[in-house]
VEXDRENPA-105790 format. One line per 3 residues: for each residue x, y, z of C-alpha. Coordinates in nm, 3 decimals, padded with zeros to 5 digits, m for minus. Last residue first. Example, Ala and Ser with C-alpha at 12.3 -4.5 7.8 and 13.67 -1.06 7.14 Angstrom:
BEGIN
01.367,m00.106,00.714 ~ 01.230,m00.450,00.780
***
This chain:
BEGIN
03.778,m05.156,03.028 ~ 03.652,m04.851,03.214 ~ 03.800,m04.613,03.471
04.154,m04.703,03.373 ~ 04.234,m04.330,03.331 ~ 04.338,m04.394,02.972
04.017,m04.589,02.921 ~ 03.811,m04.301,03.062 ~ 03.972,m04.060,02.817
03.920,m04.295,02.521 ~ 03.552,m04.329,02.609 ~ 03.520,m03.955,02.655
03.665,m03.892,02.309 ~ 03.455,m04.163,02.148 ~ 03.134,m04.021,02.297
03.235,m03.661,02.226 ~ 03.304,m03.746,01.860 ~ 02.962,m03.909,01.826
02.793,m03.601,01.979 ~ 02.985,m03.364,01.752 ~ 02.888,m03.568,01.447
02.522,m03.566,01.555 ~ 02.536,m03.189,01.619 ~ 02.697,m03.127,01.279
02.436,m03.343,01.106 ~ 02.157,m03.146,01.277 ~ 02.313,m02.812,01.184
02.355,m02.922,00.821 ~ 01.992,m03.034,00.809 ~ 01.868,m02.708,00.968
02.075,m02.501,00.724 ~ 01.934,m02.697,00.431 ~ 01.579,m02.642,00.557
01.639,m02.270,00.613 ~ 01.788,m02.236,00.265 ~ 01.499,m02.426,00.109
01.244,m02.213,00.295 ~ 01.417,m01.894,00.182 ~ 01.419,m02.008,m00.183
01.051,m02.097,m00.166 ~ 00.964,m01.764,m00.003 ~ 01.162,m01.571,m00.266
00.999,m01.766,m00.548 ~ 00.656,m01.693,m00.398 ~ 00.744,m01.324,m00.367
00.846,m01.316,m00.733 ~ 00.525,m01.492,m00.832 ~ 00.322,m01.241,m00.629
00.508,m00.951,m00.791 ~ 00.438,m01.094,m01.136 ~ 00.069,m01.127,m01.047
00.059,m00.776,m00.902 ~ 00.208,m00.639,m01.225 ~ m00.040,m00.834,m01.433
m00.325,m00.705,m01.216 ~ m00.197,m00.349,m01.257 ~ m00.180,m00.388,m01.633
m00.533,m00.528,m01.643 ~ m00.661,m00.241,m01.426 ~ m00.489,00.012,m01.652
m00.640,m00.152,m01.960 ~ m00.986,m00.134,m01.799 ~ m00.937,00.236,m01.725
m00.839,00.303,m02.087 ~ m01.135,00.105,m02.218 ~ m01.371,00.287,m01.983
m01.247,00.622,m02.109 ~ m01.297,00.516,m02.471 ~ m01.643,00.384,m02.380
m01.724,00.721,m02.222 ~ m01.617,00.896,m02.544 ~ m01.821,00.655,m02.755
m02.125,00.724,m02.536 ~ m02.087,01.100,m02.573 ~ m02.040,01.077,m02.948
m01.698,01.087,m03.108 ~ m01.600,01.336,m03.378 ~ m01.235,01.221,m03.384
m01.082,01.559,m03.297 ~ m01.372,01.679,m03.085 ~ m01.389,01.351,m02.893
m01.011,01.350,m02.846 ~ m01.022,01.705,m02.711 ~ m01.302,01.610,m02.475
m01.106,01.301,m02.374 ~ m00.826,01.507,m02.223 ~ m00.617,01.228,m02.073
m00.502,01.260,m01.712 ~ m00.791,01.054,m01.573 ~ m00.685,00.762,m01.792
m00.344,00.745,m01.627 ~ m00.304,00.962,m01.321 ~ m00.461,01.298,m01.234
m00.323,01.491,m00.936 ~ m00.505,01.804,m00.815 ~ m00.347,02.029,m00.554
m00.494,02.345,m00.401 ~ m00.216,02.508,m00.200 ~ m00.287,02.790,00.045
00.015,03.000,00.134 ~ 00.135,03.121,00.472 ~ 00.371,03.396,00.590
00.461,03.371,00.962 ~ 00.295,03.624,01.194 ~ 00.514,03.856,01.397
00.252,04.130,01.398 ~ 00.485,04.359,01.202 ~ 00.517,04.095,00.933
00.780,03.824,00.929 ~ 01.123,03.895,00.788 ~ 01.234,03.794,00.443
01.293,03.491,00.219 ~ 01.079,03.239,00.407 ~ 01.098,02.915,00.212
00.781,02.716,00.138 ~ 00.858,02.363,00.022 ~ 00.620,02.143,m00.174
00.647,01.779,m00.280 ~ 00.434,01.584,m00.528 ~ 00.520,01.220,m00.460
00.463,00.922,m00.687 ~ 00.453,00.581,m00.523 ~ 00.610,00.320,m00.747
00.577,00.109,m01.061 ~ 00.849,00.255,m01.280 ~ 00.939,00.529,m01.526
00.639,00.761,m01.492 ~ 00.543,01.002,m01.769 ~ 00.520,01.367,m01.666
00.292,01.670,m01.700 ~ 00.298,01.986,m01.487 ~ 00.039,02.261,m01.449
00.100,02.561,m01.225 ~ m00.181,02.789,m01.112 ~ m00.097,03.099,m00.910
00.262,03.131,m00.803 ~ 00.563,02.900,m00.832 ~ 00.901,03.010,m00.706
01.107,02.707,m00.802 ~ 01.032,02.413,m01.029 ~ 01.160,02.056,m01.007
01.038,01.780,m01.234 ~ 01.084,01.405,m01.269 ~ 01.317,01.331,m00.979
01.366,00.953,m00.977 ~ 01.457,00.793,m00.645 ~ 01.620,00.493,m00.821
01.494,00.249,m00.556 ~ 01.141,00.368,m00.629 ~ 00.961,00.627,m00.417
00.894,00.877,m00.692 ~ 00.961,01.247,m00.730 ~ 00.779,01.561,m00.843
00.920,01.884,m00.699 ~ 00.754,02.214,m00.619 ~ 00.904,02.532,m00.473
00.716,02.808,m00.291 ~ 00.898,03.132,m00.211 ~ 00.811,03.362,00.079
00.871,03.720,00.188 ~ 00.729,03.912,m00.108 ~ 00.484,03.639,m00.211
00.185,03.803,m00.039 ~ 00.048,03.798,00.314 ~ m00.273,03.940,00.463
m00.428,03.710,00.352 ~ m00.307,03.370,00.235 ~ m00.078,03.366,m00.066
m00.231,03.148,m00.338 ~ m00.069,02.841,m00.496 ~ m00.280,02.640,m00.742
m00.116,02.310,m00.828 ~ m00.219,02.095,m01.124 ~ m00.021,01.774,m01.166
m00.094,01.564,m01.476 ~ 00.045,01.210,m01.474 ~ 00.072,00.990,m01.783
00.159,00.634,m01.693 ~ 00.469,00.450,m01.818 ~ 00.503,00.244,m01.498
00.206,00.231,m01.265 ~ 00.125,00.510,m01.024 ~ 00.061,00.517,m00.649
m00.016,00.858,m00.500 ~ 00.184,01.054,m00.243 ~ 00.146,01.414,m00.125
00.475,01.554,00.002 ~ 00.547,01.833,00.251 ~ 00.912,01.937,00.268
01.035,02.104,00.585 ~ 01.139,02.464,00.573 ~ 01.470,02.607,00.694
01.386,02.978,00.701 ~ 01.019,02.889,00.732 ~ 00.698,02.953,00.540
00.369,02.795,00.639 ~ 00.180,02.560,00.407 ~ m00.199,02.551,00.407
m00.393,02.259,00.257 ~ m00.622,02.155,m00.028 ~ m00.637,01.806,m00.174
m00.745,01.647,m00.499 ~ m00.685,01.288,m00.607 ~ m00.711,01.092,m00.926
m00.680,00.724,m01.006 ~ m01.025,00.634,m00.874 ~ m01.204,00.591,m01.203
m01.335,00.240,m01.148 ~ m01.664,00.318,m00.976 ~ m01.763,00.599,m01.213
m01.671,00.381,m01.509 ~ m01.883,00.094,m01.384 ~ m02.181,00.328,m01.343
m02.129,00.477,m01.689 ~ m02.112,00.130,m01.838 ~ m02.432,00.027,m01.661
m02.611,00.339,m01.781 ~ m02.501,00.269,m02.138 ~ m02.623,m00.090,m02.113
m02.957,00.027,m01.976 ~ m02.994,00.280,m02.260 ~ m02.913,00.013,m02.517
m03.172,m00.222,m02.363 ~ m03.436,00.052,m02.373 ~ m03.351,00.129,m02.734
m03.414,m00.242,m02.817
***
């Protein structure tokens, strides 16, 4: 019996490790400019999901933050173009938390503005950004929950797995609704095309009949036919 329980726990941990993909980490350099471009990192997020953004901004040697200013903005790609958070002049580690409003791509955007002249060597100031985005179940602090509710390690992993499973179910329901909406759109388009084709065909037949009678009357007036 203990062996079966251990196997079940191992299986759950394996499934959890496979399913927990709603987090991303990336590290990159961002050069300063007088008119800087905006660099965005995009991740898909479902509606009403907790998102934790952790950005560590470090000035790259030999530069500091004297001649550059890094701004961060969290937006989404929905038709509403929601701007969740906007913070200027971030340094060191910055942690942001939001709740999404719609099913859409979520963008964490950075802009490095050069506020002074370049160094004596003419080099452009640069910062290194270490970005970590946790979405949904990955954004929840289960250690705090385990301490608060006195959960065992297995119970904590089961709680995580339950949250991930709920997210997958919600995403499948969203995809199902989207598929039904696309099917309705395709059906409506096909009906409109069919109706247009029928109307066009009837118009061509009517035009052909009218041309026949018109030409017949013309030839009769010219005494070309009886």
